[in-house]
C-alpha positions in Angstrom: -64.5 -18.3 -55.8 -61.4 -20.1 -54.2 -59.4 -17.6 -55.3 -61.3 -14.9 -54.0 -61.6 -16.6 -50.3 -58.0 -16.9 -50.4 -57.2 -13.5 -51.5 -59.4 -12.1 -48.4 -57.7 -14.5 -45.9 -54.4 -13.1 -46.7 -55.4 -9.7 -46.7 -56.8 -10.2 -42.9 -53.8 -12.0 -41.7 -51.6 -8.7 -42.7 -53.1 -6.4 -40.3 -53.4 -8.9 -37.4 -49.3 -9.2 -37.8 -48.5 -5.8 -38.0 -50.5 -4.7 -34.9 -49.3 -7.8 -33.1 -45.5 -6.6 -33.8 -46.3 -3.1 -32.5 -47.6 -4.3 -29.1 -44.3 -6.4 -28.4 -42.0 -3.1 -29.8 -44.0 -0.8 -27.7 -44.1 -3.3 -24.5 -40.2 -3.7 -25.2 -39.7 0.3 -25.4 -42.0 0.7 -22.3 -40.0 -1.6 -20.2 -36.3 -0.6 -21.0 -37.5 3.3 -20.4 -39.0 1.9 -16.9 -35.9 -0.1 -16.2 -33.5 3.0 -17.1 -35.4 5.3 -14.9 -35.6 2.9 -11.4 -32.3 1.3 -11.8 -30.4 4.0 -13.1 -29.6 6.1 -9.6 -28.8 2.3 -8.1 -26.3 1.4 -10.6 -23.7 2.2 -8.4 -23.0 3.6 -5.1 -21.7 6.8 -4.4 -19.5 7.7 -1.5 -17.0 10.1 -2.7 -17.1 14.1 -3.2 -16.4 13.4 -6.9 -19.8 12.7 -8.4 -22.2 15.6 -6.7 -22.8 16.7 -9.9 -24.4 13.7 -11.3 -25.8 12.4 -7.8 -25.8 15.4 -5.2 -27.2 18.8 -5.1 -25.1 21.5 -3.5 -27.4 23.1 -0.9 -25.3 25.8 0.6 -22.2 27.2 1.3 -21.8 29.5 4.4 -18.7 31.5 5.5 -17.2 29.3 7.7 -16.7 27.0 4.8 -19.0 24.2 5.1 -20.7 22.7 2.3 -24.0 20.9 2.9 -24.8 18.0 0.0 -28.2 16.3 -0.3 -28.0 12.7 -2.0 -30.9 12.8 -4.7 -31.0 9.1 -4.6 -30.3 8.6 -0.4 -31.1 9.6 2.3 -27.7 10.7 2.9 -26.3 14.1 3.7 -22.8 15.1 3.4 -21.3 18.2 5.3 -18.1 19.0 4.1 -15.9 21.7 5.9 -13.3 23.4 3.7 -12.1 25.1 6.7 -11.4 22.3 9.4 -10.6 19.4 7.0 -13.8 17.4 8.5 -16.2 15.3 6.9 -19.5 14.3 8.2 -21.9 11.7 6.7 -25.6 11.4 8.1 -27.7 8.8 7.3 -31.4 8.9 8.2 -30.7 8.4 12.2 -26.7 7.5 12.0 -24.1 10.0 11.8 -20.2 9.4 10.6 -18.2 12.2 11.2 -14.0 11.8 10.5 -11.2 14.0 10.3 -9.4 14.7 6.9 -5.8 13.9 6.5 -3.2 16.7 7.8 0.5 16.7 7.7 2.2 17.2 11.0 5.9 18.1 11.2 7.8 16.9 14.0 11.1 18.2 14.6 13.8 15.4 16.0 15.0 15.9 19.8 18.0 14.3 21.1 17.3 10.5 22.2 15.0 10.5 19.4 14.7 7.1 17.5 12.0 6.1 14.4 10.4 3.6 16.4 9.5 5.8 19.5 8.5 8.6 17.5 5.9 6.6 15.9 4.6 4.7 19.2 4.7 8.8 20.5 2.8 9.8 17.6 0.4 6.9 17.1 1.3 5.8 14.2 2.7 2.6 12.4 6.8 2.5 12.0 6.0 1.3 8.5 3.7 4.7 8.1 6.3 6.6 9.3 9.0 5.5 7.5 6.7 5.3 3.9 6.0 9.2 4.5 9.7 9.8 5.2 11.6 7.6 2.3 14.8 9.8 2.7 15.0 9.3 6.6 17.3 6.8 7.8 18.0 4.9 11.3 20.3 7.7 11.8 18.6 11.0 13.1 19.8 14.4 13.5 18.4 16.7 16.2 16.3 19.3 14.6 15.5 17.1 11.4 12.0 17.3 10.4 9.7 14.4 10.2 6.6 14.3 8.3 3.8 12.5 10.3 -0.2 12.3 8.9 -2.7 13.3 11.3 -4.4 9.9 10.7 -3.1 6.5 9.6 -1.9 6.5 6.4 0.7 7.3 3.9 1.3 10.0 0.5 1.9 8.2 -2.5 3.0 10.0 -5.6 1.2 9.0 -8.8 3.7 7.3 -10.9 3.2 6.3 -14.8 1.1 3.9 -15.3 -0.8 4.3 -12.3 -4.7 4.2 -11.8 -7.0 4.5 -8.8 -7.7 0.9 -8.9 -4.1 -0.1 -9.4 -3.3 1.6 -6.8 -6.1 0.9 -4.4 -5.3 -2.9 -5.1 -1.3 -2.7 -4.6 -1.8 -0.8 -1.2 -4.9 -2.6 0.1 -7.0 0.3 -0.1 -10.7 1.0 -0.4 -11.0 2.5 -3.6 -14.2 4.6 -2.2 -11.4 6.5 0.7 -9.2 7.3 -2.0 -11.6 9.5 -3.3 -13.3 10.6 -0.6 -10.1 11.5 1.6 -8.8 13.1 -1.7 -12.0 14.9 -2.6 -11.2 13.7 -6.1 -13.1 15.7 -9.0 -12.6 12.8 -11.3 -10.9 9.3 -11.6 -8.2 10.7 -13.9 -4.8 11.3 -12.3 -1.9 12.8 -13.3 2.1 12.2 -12.8 3.2 13.7 -9.7 0.2 14.1 -8.0 0.0 13.1 -4.4 -3.0 11.4 -2.8 -3.6 10.0 0.6 -4.1 6.5 1.6 -5.7 5.7 4.5 -4.8 2.4 6.3 -2.5 1.1 3.9 -1.5 -3.0 4.3 1.4 -2.8 6.9 3.1 -5.8 5.1 2.8 -4.2 1.6 4.6 -0.8 3.3 7.1 -3.3 5.0 8.4 -4.4 2.1 8.3 -0.5 0.0 11.2 2.2 0.6 14.1 -0.1 1.6 12.5 -1.2 5.2 14.2 -4.1 6.6 13.8 -5.9 10.0 16.5 -6.3 12.3 17.4 -10.3 11.5 18.5 -11.0 15.1 17.6 -9.6 18.3 19.8 -6.5 18.6 22.7 -6.1 21.2 25.1 -4.4 18.7 27.7 -4.7 16.1 31.3 -6.3 16.0 32.3 -5.5 12.7 30.6 -2.6 10.8 30.3 -2.0 7.0 33.0 -0.8 4.7 36.8 -1.2 4.8 38.4 -2.7 7.1 41.3 -4.9 8.2 40.3 -8.7 7.9 41.0 -10.5 11.2 41.7 -13.7 9.2 43.0 -12.6 5.2 44.7 -9.9 7.1 44.7 -7.5 4.7 42.4 -4.2 4.0 39.2 -5.4 2.0 35.9 -4.2 1.7 33.3 -5.6 4.6 30.0 -5.5 2.1 28.0 -6.2 5.1 27.6 -5.8 9.0 28.6 -8.4 11.6 25.8 -8.2 14.6 26.2 -10.2 17.7 24.2 -13.4 17.5 25.9 -16.7 19.2 23.5 -19.1 18.2 20.1 -17.4 18.4 17.2 -17.3 15.6 17.9 -15.7 12.4 14.3 -14.3 10.8 14.1 -12.8 7.4 14.8 -9.0 7.4 12.0 -8.5 4.5 9.4 -10.6 2.4 10.9 -12.5 -0.6 12.0 -15.8 -2.4 15.0 -17.8 -1.2 17.4 -17.9 -3.9 20.0 -19.7 -2.4 20.6 -22.0 0.5 23.7 -23.7 1.1 27.2 -23.5 1.8 29.5 -20.8 -0.3 33.4 -20.8 0.7 34.1 -17.8 3.0 30.5 -17.1 3.6 29.5 -20.6 5.2 26.6 -21.6 5.2 24.7 -19.1 3.6 20.9 -17.8 2.5 20.5 -15.3 -0.2 16.9 -14.2 -0.2 15.5 -11.9 -3.3 13.0 -8.9 -2.5 10.9 -6.5 -4.7 12.7 -3.5 -6.2 16.0 -5.3 -6.9 16.8 -5.8 -3.2 18.6 -8.9 -1.5 19.4 -9.7 1.4 22.2 -12.2 2.6 22.5 -14.0 6.0 26.0 -15.6 6.5 28.1 -18.0 8.7 25.2 -19.9 9.7 25.0 -22.9 11.9 21.9 -24.2 10.5 19.6 -23.4 7.7 15.5 -23.9 8.1 14.7 -23.1 4.2 15.1 -24.2 1.3 15.7 -22.2 -2.2 12.7 -21.3 -3.9 11.0 -21.1 -0.6 8.9 -17.8 0.1 10.0 -16.6 3.1 7.9 -13.5 5.1 9.3 -10.8 6.9 10.3 -11.6 10.5 10.0 -15.6 9.9 12.7 -17.7 11.4 15.1 -18.8 8.6 18.5 -20.3 10.1 20.2 -20.2 13.4 23.4 -17.8 13.7 26.6 -19.6 14.4 30.5 -19.3 12.9 30.6 -21.6 9.9 33.1 -20.1 7.3 35.9 -17.9 7.4 35.3 -16.3 11.0 37.2 -16.2 14.4 33.5 -16.6 16.0 30.3 -17.0 16.4 28.4 -13.7 14.8 25.7 -13.0 11.9 27.3 -11.6 9.0 24.2 -9.8 7.2 23.8 -7.7 3.8 21.6 -5.7 2.1 22.1 -5.5 -1.5 20.5 -3.0 -4.6 20.7 -4.5 -7.9 24.2 -6.4 -6.9 25.6 -3.4 -5.2 26.4 -3.6 -1.2 24.6 -0.9 1.3 25.4 0.0 5.0 22.6 -2.1 6.4 22.6 0.0 9.3 20.7 2.8 7.5 18.1 0.4 6.4 17.7 -1.6 9.5 14.6 -0.8 11.8 16.2 -0.5 15.2 
């Protein structure tokens, strides 16, 4: 009798356990389906034109080149005018319209300077220089200069680049890169040109050989190149340029790290600053030094006072720019 009752209880328990497991499994499946359906559209906001296949429907494209795209999950409409290079984003009662970037070509006229052109064209000097890396301060009449219609630079993709790396490097919005370049995919190819809107000025100032004049410019006493040394009385290479600077503040021509700050024979009191991409600047014949070795300095930061220490005949600033140890003519790289 006891054996019969035990077997009956055991048989009744199995269906109950099975039903309970099935209910739990069905509950989990239903929860996952609900989460997937309700949350998937909002997993990430899409503000570029490369994801329209997933998130937007192409309502119409008219003869004038207007493409109307309507969001499936947001109350947004994006109108991209292929012909006029304009984009309008409509979000409920709010509209946001902007012009897509266009390259303009400016021809240099007599009396032009890079800084003057930048001011007249409404772009930053660093933007102008980065869009024209081969252009130096010595402009020629008729020379062509690329100027973007909106503030930004044209960047060519290099090996190892990704959209995230580029956005981080130039401190720009990743969504802006996608939108302003109408990217169809996040995959990039070497040599591909991208427009980067409003890149960080400090980043640009440390690229493409841009250097700030280390003193208030009032002329040159001795240029770069072979010259007859006034003290040694023989011809030697003058590895820098001597700037008129009579006991005045000396600023870092570019952001970097001080690798030498002290006395160095013919240089007198000398500061060496190492920069990115193999560049180095030297500031010699100083009267006072305000920084120490290992210090990080920013472009425009006062680091010394000019003077006449070392092998000189009068107060001035001897300034050098070197790339991988090779002296360059500073006047081709200095902002004036």
